[in-house]
Structures are given as structure tokens and as C-alpha cells.
DRENZA-607092 format. One record per residue (C-alpha): residue number from 1; residue in one letter; x, y, z. Coordinates in pm, whole numbers, m for minus. Last residue first. Layout:
% residues N
{NUM; 'a'; {X; Y; Z}} ...
This chain:
% residues 181
{181; 'x'; {7259; m224; 4390}} {180; 'x'; {6970; 23; 4421}} {179; 'x'; {6597; 33; 4324}} {178; 'x'; {6546; m9; 4714}} {177; 'x'; {6805; m15; 4945}} {176; 'x'; {6875; m337; 5141}} {175; 'x'; {6720; m362; 5465}} {174; 'x'; {6959; m302; 5764}} {173; 'x'; {6981; m627; 5999}} {172; 'x'; {6900; m598; 6360}} {171; 'x'; {6846; m817; 6653}} {170; 'x'; {7020; m1142; 6501}} {169; 'x'; {7046; m1392; 6759}} {168; 'x'; {7401; m1556; 6863}} {167; 'x'; {7360; m1395; 7212}} {166; 'x'; {7335; m1028; 7052}} {165; 'x'; {7367; m1006; 6684}} {164; 'x'; {7363; m641; 6500}} {163; 'x'; {7398; m583; 6118}} {162; 'x'; {7423; m257; 5923}} {161; 'x'; {7532; m19; 6184}} {160; 'x'; {7715; 302; 6075}} {159; 'x'; {8013; 347; 6266}} {158; 'x'; {8099; 720; 6397}} {157; 'x'; {8427; 774; 6509}} {156; 'x'; {8442; 962; 6860}} {155; 'x'; {8475; 1310; 6999}} {154; 'x'; {8189; 1426; 6785}} {153; 'x'; {8154; 1792; 6645}} {152; 'x'; {8484; 1756; 6439}} {151; 'x'; {8338; 1484; 6230}} {150; 'x'; {8419; 1121; 6175}} {149; 'x'; {8318; 823; 5955}} {148; 'x'; {8315; 447; 5952}} {147; 'x'; {8137; 252; 5683}} {146; 'x'; {7986; m69; 5589}} {145; 'x'; {7945; m200; 5920}} {144; 'x'; {7889; m558; 6090}} {143; 'x'; {7840; m584; 6463}} {142; 'x'; {7854; m867; 6724}} {141; 'x'; {7701; m761; 7062}} {140; 'x'; {7816; m791; 7436}} {139; 'x'; {7560; m589; 7638}} {138; 'x'; {7750; m372; 7918}} {137; 'x'; {7465; m124; 7888}} {136; 'x'; {7135; m268; 7786}} {135; 'x'; {7005; m318; 7437}} {134; 'x'; {6604; m383; 7408}} {133; 'x'; {6577; m81; 7214}} {132; 'x'; {6778; m241; 6950}} {131; 'x'; {6468; m502; 6920}} {130; 'x'; {6231; m213; 6807}} {129; 'x'; {6466; m53; 6563}} {128; 'x'; {6259; m102; 6252}} {127; 'x'; {5949; m79; 6423}} {126; 'x'; {5785; 155; 6189}} {125; 'x'; {5723; 536; 6197}} {124; 'x'; {6089; 597; 6072}} {123; 'x'; {6399; 633; 6333}} {122; 'x'; {6643; 821; 6165}} {121; 'x'; {6986; 650; 6121}} {120; 'x'; {7145; 351; 6274}} {119; 'x'; {7461; 497; 6446}} {118; 'x'; {7718; 299; 6659}} {117; 'x'; {7911; 598; 6808}} {116; 'x'; {8259; 458; 6890}} {115; 'x'; {8473; 412; 7210}} {114; 'x'; {8801; 217; 7207}} {113; 'x'; {8926; m54; 7386}} {112; 'x'; {8908; m323; 7097}} {111; 'x'; {8539; m190; 7025}} {110; 'x'; {8344; m2; 7289}} {109; 'x'; {7983; 93; 7210}} {108; 'x'; {7796; 399; 7206}} {107; 'x'; {7427; 374; 7105}} {106; 'x'; {7240; 506; 6808}} {105; 'x'; {6886; 651; 6674}} {104; 'x'; {6910; 977; 6484}} {103; 'x'; {7268; 1126; 6398}} {102; 'x'; {7207; 1479; 6525}} {101; 'x'; {7399; 1484; 6817}} {100; 'x'; {7363; 1766; 7069}} {99; 'x'; {7445; 1568; 7371}} {98; 'x'; {7671; 1226; 7291}} {97; 'x'; {7453; 943; 7209}} {96; 'x'; {7228; 745; 7412}} {95; 'x'; {7225; 386; 7543}} {94; 'x'; {7573; 386; 7675}} {93; 'x'; {7874; 155; 7700}} {92; 'x'; {7747; m124; 7484}} {91; 'x'; {8023; m392; 7431}} {90; 'x'; {8157; m479; 7081}} {89; 'x'; {8294; m764; 6897}} {88; 'x'; {8333; m687; 6527}} {87; 'x'; {8228; m929; 6253}} {86; 'x'; {8378; m862; 5919}} {85; 'x'; {8257; m637; 5650}} {84; 'x'; {8611; m675; 5488}} {83; 'x'; {8625; m298; 5436}} {82; 'x'; {8503; m246; 5796}} {81; 'x'; {8748; m506; 5957}} {80; 'x'; {9025; m334; 5763}} {79; 'x'; {8903; 9; 5894}} {78; 'x'; {8875; m80; 6242}} {77; 'x'; {9195; 52; 6389}} {76; 'x'; {9199; 352; 6139}} {75; 'x'; {8881; 509; 6279}} {74; 'x'; {9038; 516; 6639}} {73; 'x'; {9349; 666; 6498}} {72; 'x'; {9158; 928; 6333}} {71; 'x'; {8942; 1001; 6655}} {70; 'x'; {9260; 1036; 6863}} {69; 'x'; {9440; 1258; 6598}} {68; 'x'; {9122; 1480; 6607}} {67; 'x'; {9137; 1518; 6993}} {66; 'x'; {9504; 1583; 6989}} {65; 'x'; {9452; 1860; 6721}} {64; 'x'; {9585; 1823; 6374}} {63; 'x'; {9247; 1667; 6240}} {62; 'x'; {9060; 1955; 6422}} {61; 'x'; {9300; 2228; 6260}} {60; 'x'; {9213; 2075; 5899}} {59; 'x'; {8854; 2079; 5972}} {58; 'x'; {8863; 2446; 6076}} {57; 'x'; {9032; 2539; 5761}} {56; 'x'; {8818; 2319; 5560}} {55; 'x'; {8508; 2500; 5716}} {54; 'x'; {8670; 2856; 5657}} {53; 'x'; {8732; 2769; 5312}} {52; 'x'; {9070; 2716; 5164}} {51; 'x'; {9035; 2314; 5241}} {50; 'x'; {8726; 2325; 4990}} {49; 'x'; {8953; 2461; 4708}} {48; 'x'; {9228; 2201; 4774}} {47; 'x'; {8955; 1941; 4790}} {46; 'x'; {8826; 2055; 4452}} {45; 'x'; {9202; 2042; 4308}} {44; 'x'; {9233; 1683; 4426}} {43; 'x'; {8890; 1595; 4288}} {42; 'x'; {8984; 1716; 3944}} {41; 'x'; {9319; 1563; 3954}} {40; 'x'; {9158; 1213; 4041}} {39; 'x'; {8894; 1274; 3774}} {38; 'x'; {8557; 1373; 3839}} {37; 'x'; {8261; 1149; 3797}} {36; 'x'; {8049; 1229; 3476}} {35; 'x'; {7737; 1449; 3530}} {34; 'x'; {7451; 1269; 3386}} {33; 'x'; {7317; 1447; 3068}} {32; 'x'; {6974; 1616; 3041}} {31; 'x'; {6800; 1532; 2729}} {30; 'x'; {6546; 1317; 2946}} {29; 'x'; {6431; 1621; 3151}} {28; 'x'; {6382; 1810; 2844}} {27; 'x'; {6180; 1521; 2652}} {26; 'x'; {5947; 1488; 2961}} {25; 'x'; {5873; 1864; 2970}} {24; 'x'; {5809; 1855; 2594}} {23; 'x'; {5535; 1590; 2649}} {22; 'x'; {5383; 1764; 2948}} {21; 'x'; {5348; 2076; 2732}} {20; 'x'; {5205; 1901; 2430}} {19; 'x'; {4941; 1717; 2645}} {18; 'x'; {4845; 2061; 2820}} {17; 'x'; {4824; 2239; 2489}} {16; 'x'; {4589; 1967; 2355}} {15; 'x'; {4371; 1987; 2676}} {14; 'x'; {4314; 2360; 2647}} {13; 'x'; {4230; 2343; 2283}} {12; 'x'; {3989; 2060; 2299}} {11; 'x'; {3833; 2240; 2601}} {10; 'x'; {3786; 2543; 2374}} {9; 'x'; {3634; 2350; 2073}} {8; 'x'; {3320; 2216; 2259}} {7; 'x'; {3216; 2558; 2380}} {6; 'x'; {3281; 2711; 2064}} {5; 'x'; {3075; 2466; 1860}} {4; 'x'; {2795; 2533; 2117}} {3; 'x'; {2824; 2923; 2098}} {2; 'x'; {2826; 2903; 1727}} {1; 'x'; {2502; 2712; 1726}} 
């Protein structure tokens, strides 16, 4: 009889311990505070610290180089259109990105006489970029973007593609983020 009682109580004790452990871990994660955004002075100090690192020094040298200045000027040319999310006319100049790029799927385009990398991100198993694969060199397209960036690794500014239209037909529109604004 004692063995039967022990056999019934032991699983009850183990399950109770697991329930309390899971409950405690949920409370611990909810107690962690969300870090507050840095103030302007803190951001400036953090940037100064980064600029003193080897990567920061390398980036500052690239910014001062002729190639870096060219990229920064090209990025500045379209910054107003990017911030206004305005239509930009572009011509596809290459269907592949520069060798060694790790930007995912993208094409090279010319906007107002300057070359840009038009990047769409990593290809998923779905057919999100299927119509973009139909682009050809010299196709005239209308694009919209939310950001332009640059990196010393690339000789061109990188435009994130949100919307692409060819011959008045939408061939790509980025899906809105799930659970975000």
C-alpha cells in the first residue's frame, strides 16, 4: 500500500515543481525592463568610442577617400526622394550584384545618372521575388524605398526596395511587417 501511495505522490511533486518553475521564469522575464533610448549626448559619446575602434578608423578613412565621397554624394542625391517615399525612375543596368556581396537578391540600377544597388533582401522559399526575376537589362522601372545606406565594402549606395513598377504594373511590393507599425 505504501508503494502505491508513493507512486502517486511522486509524479504529483514533480509536476508541481515544474509548474512553479515555469511560473517563476515567466515572472522573471516580465520584470526585466526595456532599455530606454540613448540621449543625444550618449549617442554622440558612443559614436566617438566606436570611431576609435579599428572598424571606426577604417570607416572614417573610407569616408574621406574619393570612392567614399562619391558614394556619399550619390546617396545624398536621392535622400529627399527616399524620405518622401517618392517615385524614382531607374534603369536596370545589371541583373547581378557586385562579386562578394551578401545582400541577398538585388539588381544594379541607374537613377539620375548614378549607379545604385537595389536590394530586396534574402530570398525565402516562397515566390516573393518571382516577378522581379523577369527584369531585363535596360528595363525602365519606378521604385520606392524607405532607406539608402552604404558600406566600405561596396562602391555603390544600397537602396532597399519597397516597391517596383514596370510598364505601369506593380511587380513587387514589400509585405508589411508582422506585429509592427
